[in-house]
Every structure is written in structure tokens, then in C-alpha cells.
PLY file of the C-alpha trace (Angstrom):
ply
format ascii 1.0
element vertex 509
property float x
property float y
property float z
element edge 508
property int vertex1
property int vertex2
end_header
181.74 130.66 154.77
180.28 134.16 154.49
177.02 135.68 153.31
175.20 138.97 153.69
172.32 137.68 155.80
172.03 134.51 157.84
168.59 133.05 158.66
168.66 130.31 161.30
165.52 128.22 160.86
163.54 127.14 157.82
159.98 127.48 159.10
157.43 130.13 158.17
159.17 133.07 159.90
162.58 132.25 158.49
161.39 131.70 154.94
159.30 134.86 154.95
162.29 136.88 156.14
164.54 135.29 153.51
162.18 136.42 150.76
162.51 140.02 151.93
166.28 139.78 152.41
166.88 138.41 148.91
166.27 141.92 147.58
169.37 143.25 149.39
172.05 140.56 149.25
173.04 136.91 149.51
170.91 134.99 152.03
171.78 131.67 153.64
168.96 129.74 155.36
170.31 127.20 157.85
168.13 124.32 159.06
168.97 121.99 161.94
167.31 119.05 160.21
165.67 118.76 156.80
164.11 121.87 155.34
160.67 120.36 156.03
161.19 119.65 159.76
159.87 122.60 161.74
156.98 123.43 164.04
155.34 125.19 161.08
154.85 121.80 159.43
152.83 120.58 162.42
150.48 123.57 162.70
147.07 122.02 162.02
144.39 124.46 163.07
144.99 127.39 160.77
146.00 131.00 160.45
143.82 133.75 161.91
143.05 136.94 159.97
140.14 139.35 159.80
139.05 138.62 156.24
135.39 137.73 156.83
132.56 140.14 156.00
131.44 140.24 159.65
134.97 140.69 160.98
137.47 143.55 161.34
141.03 144.14 162.56
139.55 145.88 165.59
137.59 142.77 166.62
140.63 140.56 166.01
142.69 142.92 168.18
140.13 142.82 170.99
140.19 139.02 171.08
144.00 138.94 170.98
144.32 141.46 173.81
141.76 139.60 175.92
143.67 136.34 175.53
146.95 138.08 176.39
145.59 138.82 179.88
146.99 142.32 180.24
150.48 141.71 178.83
150.06 142.00 175.06
151.69 145.05 173.49
148.81 146.95 171.82
151.15 148.31 169.12
152.36 144.83 168.21
148.79 143.52 168.17
147.69 146.41 165.94
150.46 145.59 163.46
149.47 141.91 163.48
145.77 142.41 162.81
146.14 145.26 160.29
148.90 143.68 158.23
147.37 140.21 158.52
144.78 140.40 155.70
147.42 141.71 153.28
149.75 138.88 154.29
147.00 136.37 153.48
146.44 137.94 150.05
150.18 137.74 149.41
150.28 134.04 150.32
147.39 133.36 147.96
149.19 135.24 145.18
152.25 133.07 145.78
150.18 129.90 145.43
148.88 129.01 148.90
145.80 126.84 148.46
143.54 127.63 151.40
140.29 125.72 151.63
137.28 127.42 150.04
133.53 127.28 150.10
132.77 128.09 146.50
134.73 131.21 145.54
135.18 132.36 149.14
137.82 131.36 151.64
136.45 128.88 154.19
136.67 130.28 157.71
136.62 128.24 160.90
136.35 129.23 164.55
138.56 128.37 167.50
138.66 129.08 171.21
138.36 132.72 172.38
137.64 134.01 168.85
134.30 135.78 168.54
134.25 135.42 164.77
134.99 132.71 162.24
138.39 133.95 161.07
140.56 130.82 160.88
141.76 129.98 157.38
142.85 126.40 156.86
144.38 124.29 154.10
143.62 120.67 153.23
141.43 120.64 156.33
144.14 120.36 158.96
147.49 120.87 157.20
147.66 124.66 157.19
151.20 125.08 158.47
152.50 122.60 155.93
150.78 124.46 153.09
152.11 127.87 154.14
155.62 126.49 154.64
155.46 124.85 151.19
154.36 128.10 149.60
157.09 130.18 151.22
159.83 127.64 150.51
158.84 127.50 146.86
158.89 131.31 146.67
162.24 131.60 148.48
163.84 128.84 146.39
162.86 130.69 143.22
164.98 133.69 144.23
168.55 133.83 142.96
170.05 135.17 146.18
168.65 132.54 148.55
170.65 129.43 149.43
169.87 126.60 151.86
171.99 124.50 154.19
170.26 121.60 155.94
171.33 119.30 158.79
173.40 122.03 160.40
172.57 122.55 164.07
173.50 126.03 165.26
175.33 125.80 168.59
176.58 129.34 169.28
176.44 132.90 168.03
179.61 134.47 166.71
180.15 137.89 168.23
182.24 140.84 167.14
182.77 144.30 168.59
179.82 145.41 166.45
177.41 142.68 167.62
176.27 139.41 166.05
178.69 138.29 163.34
177.39 134.84 162.42
176.96 131.41 163.98
178.78 128.18 164.68
176.99 125.13 163.28
177.50 121.40 163.79
177.43 119.83 160.31
175.78 116.40 160.43
177.46 115.07 157.28
181.05 115.87 158.30
180.58 115.84 162.09
182.58 119.06 162.17
181.88 122.57 163.34
181.76 125.32 160.76
181.68 129.07 161.16
179.09 130.91 159.08
179.68 134.67 159.03
177.15 137.34 158.07
176.40 141.04 158.37
173.26 140.26 160.38
171.66 137.15 161.86
167.97 136.26 162.21
166.95 133.64 164.75
163.84 131.79 163.56
164.50 128.54 165.39
161.04 127.90 166.84
160.15 127.03 170.41
161.16 124.96 173.42
158.49 122.26 173.66
160.97 119.38 173.73
162.00 120.55 177.21
158.79 118.92 178.49
158.04 115.21 178.83
154.73 115.69 176.97
154.85 118.00 173.96
153.21 118.56 170.59
156.46 119.95 169.18
158.89 118.19 166.82
162.24 116.92 168.10
164.02 120.01 166.74
162.19 122.31 169.21
164.86 122.22 171.93
165.04 125.96 172.58
168.36 126.42 170.76
167.70 129.96 169.56
166.75 131.19 173.02
169.76 129.47 174.59
172.36 130.81 172.14
170.90 134.32 172.39
171.03 134.19 176.22
174.63 132.95 176.22
175.54 135.81 173.87
174.05 138.36 176.29
170.73 139.13 174.59
167.65 139.96 176.62
164.89 137.34 176.96
161.36 138.07 178.11
158.25 136.28 179.44
159.71 132.76 179.43
157.34 131.68 182.21
154.42 131.81 179.78
154.31 128.38 178.16
151.04 127.36 176.56
149.88 123.79 177.06
147.55 122.52 174.36
144.57 120.82 176.02
144.10 117.95 173.60
146.83 115.62 172.39
146.18 112.00 171.57
146.79 109.91 174.71
147.64 106.54 173.19
150.89 104.59 173.12
153.11 105.64 170.23
151.18 108.80 169.31
154.11 111.04 170.43
151.98 113.98 171.46
149.96 114.13 168.25
147.82 117.25 168.46
144.05 117.13 168.08
143.45 120.63 166.82
141.35 123.19 168.66
139.46 123.47 165.39
137.77 120.17 166.31
136.16 121.94 169.28
135.52 124.93 167.06
133.38 122.68 164.88
131.45 121.30 167.84
133.48 118.54 169.54
132.82 118.00 173.27
135.18 117.19 176.12
133.94 114.43 178.41
135.35 113.00 181.65
135.79 109.23 182.17
132.15 109.07 183.36
131.03 110.43 179.98
129.97 113.85 181.34
130.70 117.18 179.68
132.62 119.22 182.25
133.63 122.43 180.46
130.08 123.80 180.71
130.59 124.26 184.46
134.13 125.69 184.07
133.65 128.60 181.66
130.89 130.40 179.79
132.53 129.45 176.47
132.66 125.78 177.50
134.96 123.87 175.10
135.91 127.15 173.39
137.33 128.72 176.55
140.96 129.94 176.43
143.48 127.13 176.25
144.90 127.60 179.74
141.40 127.29 181.23
140.68 124.14 179.25
144.05 122.56 180.05
143.67 123.12 183.80
140.09 121.84 183.71
141.27 118.64 182.03
144.02 118.16 184.62
141.46 118.65 187.41
139.13 116.04 185.87
142.02 113.59 185.44
143.03 114.04 189.09
139.42 113.79 190.30
138.91 110.51 188.43
142.42 109.16 188.92
142.55 108.75 185.14
145.42 109.29 182.64
143.20 111.20 180.21
139.75 112.54 179.35
137.91 112.17 176.04
137.26 114.33 172.98
133.91 113.38 171.47
132.96 114.02 167.83
130.49 111.18 167.46
127.50 113.54 167.38
128.93 115.32 164.29
128.36 114.20 160.70
130.95 111.54 159.93
131.57 112.61 156.36
132.13 116.19 157.48
134.71 115.03 160.07
136.62 112.98 157.50
136.59 115.79 154.94
137.38 118.67 157.34
140.08 116.86 159.34
141.62 114.27 157.00
145.06 114.18 158.61
143.74 113.96 162.16
141.14 111.36 161.20
143.70 109.18 159.41
146.23 109.40 162.24
143.66 108.45 164.87
142.49 105.57 162.68
146.08 104.26 162.49
146.00 104.13 166.27
142.73 102.21 166.29
140.35 105.12 166.93
137.58 106.02 164.48
136.64 109.56 165.50
133.24 109.26 163.85
132.34 106.29 166.06
134.20 106.68 169.37
135.72 109.44 171.51
139.48 109.89 171.50
141.50 109.81 174.74
143.28 113.16 175.17
145.53 114.97 177.65
147.39 118.31 177.65
150.96 118.77 176.40
153.41 121.64 176.07
152.64 123.43 172.84
153.85 127.02 172.43
156.20 129.51 174.10
154.77 133.02 174.32
158.11 134.36 175.58
161.51 134.26 173.98
164.22 136.58 172.71
162.92 140.10 173.30
162.44 142.15 170.13
161.05 145.49 169.10
158.37 145.85 166.43
160.96 145.31 163.66
162.47 142.14 165.07
165.54 143.87 166.53
166.92 142.29 169.72
168.97 143.97 172.45
172.12 142.65 170.75
173.15 144.70 167.68
172.84 142.91 164.33
170.78 140.10 165.91
167.10 139.74 165.00
164.43 137.21 165.90
161.02 136.22 164.51
158.48 133.47 165.03
158.13 131.42 168.19
161.72 132.06 169.32
160.89 135.78 169.61
158.95 137.71 172.21
157.32 140.40 170.06
154.65 141.39 172.57
151.77 140.04 170.46
150.81 137.07 172.63
151.25 138.52 176.11
150.51 135.93 178.79
148.50 133.63 176.52
148.44 133.17 172.75
145.12 133.41 170.95
144.60 130.30 168.85
146.01 130.43 165.29
147.75 133.78 165.80
151.18 132.14 165.72
151.35 131.46 161.97
150.14 134.98 161.27
152.75 136.43 163.64
155.47 134.40 161.91
154.45 135.71 158.48
153.90 139.35 159.49
156.89 139.78 161.79
159.17 137.57 159.67
158.59 140.03 156.83
159.16 143.03 159.11
162.41 141.60 160.44
163.62 140.91 156.90
162.88 144.46 155.82
164.67 145.87 158.88
167.75 143.70 158.30
168.06 145.04 154.75
169.25 148.32 156.28
172.49 146.52 157.21
173.25 145.49 153.63
176.28 147.78 153.36
177.90 147.30 156.77
181.25 145.49 156.91
181.46 141.95 158.23
182.45 141.84 161.89
185.59 140.03 162.97
184.45 137.16 165.25
185.77 137.07 168.80
187.07 133.75 170.21
184.55 131.38 171.75
184.96 129.53 175.05
185.09 125.75 174.92
181.56 124.38 175.39
180.57 122.44 178.47
177.63 120.08 178.69
175.24 119.13 181.52
175.55 115.69 183.08
171.84 114.86 183.12
169.81 112.56 180.90
167.31 114.12 178.54
164.53 111.95 179.99
165.28 113.15 183.54
165.39 116.80 182.44
162.07 116.52 180.61
160.37 114.83 183.57
161.70 117.54 185.87
160.34 120.31 183.66
156.93 118.61 183.34
156.53 117.94 187.05
157.88 121.26 188.38
157.29 123.81 185.59
154.11 122.44 184.05
150.44 123.38 183.91
149.99 123.95 187.68
153.04 125.37 189.45
154.03 126.25 193.01
156.85 128.20 194.56
158.15 125.09 196.31
158.27 123.04 193.09
159.81 125.86 191.06
162.49 126.49 193.69
163.29 122.77 193.65
163.56 122.86 189.85
165.97 125.80 190.03
168.06 124.06 192.69
168.34 120.84 190.74
168.99 122.46 187.35
171.57 124.86 188.76
173.30 121.93 190.45
173.77 119.85 187.32
177.55 119.33 186.79
179.02 120.66 183.52
181.77 118.76 181.69
183.74 119.13 178.49
184.22 116.52 175.79
186.49 115.92 172.82
183.56 114.68 170.74
180.63 117.11 170.99
177.61 116.26 168.83
174.15 117.62 168.07
172.52 115.68 170.90
174.87 117.16 173.48
174.35 120.68 172.19
170.57 120.19 172.27
170.78 118.93 175.85
172.80 122.04 176.76
170.08 124.22 175.22
167.32 122.37 177.02
169.02 122.63 180.40
169.57 126.37 179.88
166.01 127.07 178.79
164.39 124.86 181.45
166.30 126.74 184.14
165.28 130.12 182.69
161.60 129.07 182.59
161.81 127.93 186.21
163.54 131.14 187.35
161.02 133.40 185.59
158.05 131.37 186.84
159.38 131.49 190.41
159.80 135.27 190.20
156.23 135.84 188.96
154.24 135.50 192.18
150.77 135.52 190.64
148.61 133.60 188.16
148.16 135.18 184.75
147.37 133.66 181.36
149.19 130.39 180.85
151.21 130.82 184.07
149.29 129.35 187.03
150.65 129.30 190.58
148.65 127.28 193.11
150.20 129.38 195.89
149.31 132.65 194.12
146.06 131.79 192.31
145.04 135.39 191.51
146.35 138.12 189.24
148.31 140.85 191.04
148.47 144.35 189.54
152.11 144.81 190.52
152.97 141.96 188.14
151.30 143.46 185.08
154.81 143.74 183.71
157.10 141.64 181.54
159.77 139.43 183.03
163.25 140.17 181.70
166.30 137.94 182.09
169.87 138.36 180.90
173.01 136.32 181.44
174.47 136.69 184.95
171.52 138.82 186.11
168.48 138.13 188.27
164.98 138.15 186.79
163.56 141.67 186.64
160.14 143.07 185.66
159.55 146.05 183.40
0 1
1 2
2 3
3 4
4 5
5 6
6 7
7 8
8 9
9 10
10 11
11 12
12 13
13 14
14 15
15 16
16 17
17 18
18 19
19 20
20 21
21 22
22 23
23 24
24 25
25 26
26 27
27 28
28 29
29 30
30 31
31 32
32 33
33 34
34 35
35 36
36 37
37 38
38 39
39 40
40 41
41 42
42 43
43 44
44 45
45 46
46 47
47 48
48 49
49 50
50 51
51 52
52 53
53 54
54 55
55 56
56 57
57 58
58 59
59 60
60 61
61 62
62 63
63 64
64 65
65 66
66 67
67 68
68 69
69 70
70 71
71 72
72 73
73 74
74 75
75 76
76 77
77 78
78 79
79 80
80 81
81 82
82 83
83 84
84 85
85 86
86 87
87 88
88 89
89 90
90 91
91 92
92 93
93 94
94 95
95 96
96 97
97 98
98 99
99 100
100 101
101 102
102 103
103 104
104 105
105 106
106 107
107 108
108 109
109 110
110 111
111 112
112 113
113 114
114 115
115 116
116 117
117 118
118 119
119 120
120 121
121 122
122 123
123 124
124 125
125 126
126 127
127 128
128 129
129 130
130 131
131 132
132 133
133 134
134 135
135 136
136 137
137 138
138 139
139 140
140 141
141 142
142 143
143 144
144 145
145 146
146 147
147 148
148 149
149 150
150 151
151 152
152 153
153 154
154 155
155 156
156 157
157 158
158 159
159 160
160 161
161 162
162 163
163 164
164 165
165 166
166 167
167 168
168 169
169 170
170 171
171 172
172 173
173 174
174 175
175 176
176 177
177 178
178 179
179 180
180 181
181 182
182 183
183 184
184 185
185 186
186 187
187 188
188 189
189 190
190 191
191 192
192 193
193 194
194 195
195 196
196 197
197 198
198 199
199 200
200 201
201 202
202 203
203 204
204 205
205 206
206 207
207 208
208 209
209 210
210 211
211 212
212 213
213 214
214 215
215 216
216 217
217 218
218 219
219 220
220 221
221 222
222 223
223 224
224 225
225 226
226 227
227 228
228 229
229 230
230 231
231 232
232 233
233 234
234 235
235 236
236 237
237 238
238 239
239 240
240 241
241 242
242 243
243 244
244 245
245 246
246 247
247 248
248 249
249 250
250 251
251 252
252 253
253 254
254 255
255 256
256 257
257 258
258 259
259 260
260 261
261 262
262 263
263 264
264 265
265 266
266 267
267 268
268 269
269 270
270 271
271 272
272 273
273 274
274 275
275 276
276 277
277 278
278 279
279 280
280 281
281 282
282 283
283 284
284 285
285 286
286 287
287 288
288 289
289 290
290 291
291 292
292 293
293 294
294 295
295 296
296 297
297 298
298 299
299 300
300 301
301 302
302 303
303 304
304 305
305 306
306 307
307 308
308 309
309 310
310 311
311 312
312 313
313 314
314 315
315 316
316 317
317 318
318 319
319 320
320 321
321 322
322 323
323 324
324 325
325 326
326 327
327 328
328 329
329 330
330 331
331 332
332 333
333 334
334 335
335 336
336 337
337 338
338 339
339 340
340 341
341 342
342 343
343 344
344 345
345 346
346 347
347 348
348 349
349 350
350 351
351 352
352 353
353 354
354 355
355 356
356 357
357 358
358 359
359 360
360 361
361 362
362 363
363 364
364 365
365 366
366 367
367 368
368 369
369 370
370 371
371 372
372 373
373 374
374 375
375 376
376 377
377 378
378 379
379 380
380 381
381 382
382 383
383 384
384 385
385 386
386 387
387 388
388 389
389 390
390 391
391 392
392 393
393 394
394 395
395 396
396 397
397 398
398 399
399 400
400 401
401 402
402 403
403 404
404 405
405 406
406 407
407 408
408 409
409 410
410 411
411 412
412 413
413 414
414 415
415 416
416 417
417 418
418 419
419 420
420 421
421 422
422 423
423 424
424 425
425 426
426 427
427 428
428 429
429 430
430 431
431 432
432 433
433 434
434 435
435 436
436 437
437 438
438 439
439 440
440 441
441 442
442 443
443 444
444 445
445 446
446 447
447 448
448 449
449 450
450 451
451 452
452 453
453 454
454 455
455 456
456 457
457 458
458 459
459 460
460 461
461 462
462 463
463 464
464 465
465 466
466 467
467 468
468 469
469 470
470 471
471 472
472 473
473 474
474 475
475 476
476 477
477 478
478 479
479 480
480 481
481 482
482 483
483 484
484 485
485 486
486 487
487 488
488 489
489 490
490 491
491 492
492 493
493 494
494 495
495 496
496 497
497 498
498 499
499 500
500 501
501 502
502 503
503 504
504 505
505 506
506 507
507 508
């Protein structure tokens, strides 16, 4: 099957790119699962943009750069904050129903933001609303087609660069080749690599893994953000309790009922996520407890139910009434700041291959993502990547080169996820990271006559877990979301980006 442009991933970044690409040729959007199953659907807190009267792109940029801890690309941040308000207006024009206070957009506040600049929809379903809006817009365009339940397993390469993908079709259990003039990876993140994660099951790092195997450059994979507050009850599966709860006044309390963030950071519960996550881990270890508590009981109950309907209802299903009792919470893997390295137009180091959204390392987030910047980055840079790819509308299709037979790691998913959590988690050490590298490199690889989606996902997870461990071991300092107990301070010689390519050691540039 052939098309002009192939978009791998049906979340916000992929759909926004598809809308741009439809102006230049036939677009095929490929989703691993249903078109509704992506990390975008689970984004509760909101989308950040400087649209308030007391706000400006300059202030938004300052907060973003501060969170990035010296590694954000100022040019990428400038693009994000200056194009952000226009992107919001465009979403509204296309039918996005953000919450309002009278005629004005309602604006919330989250950690490390100095202004109320977080737009939200239906209280805590912002990602779902933006994804719905973009899907509806893309589906209305004649040149956009969709293919669901097709897990991409490899990139097709030609002498000219990326030439398409190989996908495992769930309905036929066969592999199909999808050829295109250019390919956009918008596959999301890698959260499933960890035992505790807020991400959906589809977030197994596939885009990063296929790009690495094809020879593309990856950057900053050691920077994995752990969300401080996920619901710590049986069966909750890492359900996220949005940072917006703390933005509206929720407190964190230890098992003794004491607020502890006031002694950890001047912003208390609104400190950067890495600070809050490590503080929670320290309190859990100090008390020998499996969790701490998020307390909203001092807030108006009707406000909590109206502002956070999805969170309130989910907690209630698990026997917790947020208006009457604190919720047990613990950190979980949430967002990858690193990924496939791109320029400001989404171009990767591999010709004809582009990336946008969480799979990409655009330089916006640096060492630590500012809350609610991810949806904005997906919209802004998804559009930029789509516009850049249109320049390839007239190039001939590449002739795919043969692919090697795939081999799969002989390790259980549960063991791999435990290994990543214990050795590459919130607090790291050189000894633990070296052990992770040793064990992951030593996993035997075997072929099979019956490869399936689960095996391909496991291959991706093993690849990405090893790359995270290698990059984290190479960065001998603590910066942003990367914390080394044996190197607890920032080191100026590491104010550089990690870079990793197939068959090469980790370098810094």
C-alpha cells in the first residue's frame, strides 16, 4: 500500500500534522490500537498558553526555561510560547470546547507556572477534548485516511532515507508494508517500560526503538519525568491525580498527617515535579509506607466535583470520596523529555523521517517538562512538522531495502518493567544503572515463526530501557528529572545534550 505521507500515531501531534499534510497529498494515519487510544486521551491537567491578560509569551518562556534546568533550546521555547496562543485560537475555531468563566476562557495554575495559564476542558478531560477536535477536523478532509490496530514494527529504508513502515495488522495477523514519500513518527512515549506508569498500554517506546534501529539520532533519553501523584489503590492502574488539584489548593501529607512540601521547596506543593516526586519517595521511605496522601478536604466539595469530575468519579469508584478523605498517592513514570532528535521543523537526522509529540526531542522541555506544555508542544510542533513534510510532496517513492529477520528478547515484560523501575527510576546510582545495562545487554535474542504485537512491543521496551540506562549512566550529575545519588549536584560540563545512535557510545553535544 502506498500514500504520499504516512503519520504513525493518532494522538494530538499526529492528527495536527495530518491536517497540514492533507493540503499536499494523500495522508494515511496509522494507529497501533483504536484511534482513541493514545496518551493524548489521558492528559487531564490542561494545555498551557499565554492567553491571560496578566500573562505574556515572555513570562511563559521564562517559566519553561527555568523548568528545563539549563537544557531547553531557547529557540524551540520561543516558537512554543509565541505560536501557542494562535494554536489555541485555531482549536477553538475548529470546535474545541474549553471551560469558560462567563465569556472568558477559564485559566488554572499548575506547578512552576507563575501565572494562571492552563486551559482545561470538562474540568479534567483536556487531552480528550483536543484529540476529539483534531480527529473530527482531520476526518473531514478528503485526503486523510485512517488505519487502526496496526502496530508499526520497523521503518522501511531506501537509499534516499525513510520509505515507509512495516506494520503488524491485528485483524489478519500479517505484516504489511506501507510505503510513503515521508514518514512522521507521532507514537507517544515510553512509560510502559516502568512498573508504575500513568501511560496507556500503547506507550511502549515503539517510535524511539524503530528510529534507533534505522540509525536515527536520539537525544536526552535519561530525562524521564515521574508524576508525583497517581492513585495508590489496587486496580487503579496508575490513574493520574492531576497537578491541577495542587494548583487549586490540594495539600500533600505524610502518613502522620503532616504537610511536608513546605519544608522541601518555597513553592511547596507547586514545586517542580521532580522535586515533589523525590520528596514523596523520601517521606515514603522515612515512614516505611507505600504511599502518602493528597488532601482536598479543606476545599469546597461542590467546586471539587465540578472542576474535576473525571478524577472525582474515578476515585469514588475505588471507594475514595475526595471531598471527605485524602487519597493515597505515589509517583509513577509519566513523560519522556527525550526522544528522536529533531530540528525546529520536526526533521530527524534520517532523511524523510520526521517526529513530533512525546516521541520527539525538540529541545522545548530540556531536563524537565513544565506542566501542561506537552499538549501545546504536540499541537505547535505537529503543525510545523506537517508543513515541513509538504515540501516532499513531489519526490519519488523510495525503493525499500530488505529488512533483517526480527529477533526478540527472552525476558518477561513484568521482569523488564521491575528492572527499569528499580534501577532507572526516580533516584538513580551508577551502580544500579551499570547493573541495568549489564542485565539488559545480556538478555538472549531469539527468532520465531509467529511474531505478534506483544513480542514487538517487548522488543521495543527492551531497546528503550537499555538506552535510558546507558544515557543515565553516562550523565554523571543530577539535573532536572535525572537524579543521581552518587552525583547529587549539577555539573557545568554536563550542560549538554546526550546523543545516542545505533552501534555508538553515548556522546554529549
